[in-house]
C-alpha positions, 0 to 999 in steps of 0.5 A: 508497463505497470507493476504491482508495488508492495508497501512494506512497514516495519516498526517496534511496539513496546508492551509492558517494557517488552519490545515486539517487532512487526512487519506488514506488507500490503500490495497495490496496483500502482506506485501512486496508490502505494505512495498515497497509502504510505503518506497516510499511514506512516505518520500514525505509526511513527508518532503512535508506536515507534520512531524506530520504523520504516515505510517503503514502496517496493516495485515487484516483478509482477505486472499489474493487470488492474486497470486504474481509472482514478478510483481503486478497482474502477474499470469499465470492463463490466458495464454493458454497452448501450444499445441504440 
């Protein structure tokens, strides 16, 4: 079974000597997609905003009903069947 996975990002941004804490959550249909997104975005946050940051992919208890076929959102469900 495949479950939705939440990418949770937490980081601190300093503006005019004041610190602001941020938390972002993005839902993905698979662990693989979540890990790819984390690998892409976390270094940007770590180096650009805050070394006091964290990224984690957390499996939810909700079944993912999206059929993953190599590209996000790509399914063959809506394609017409060819007529011979």
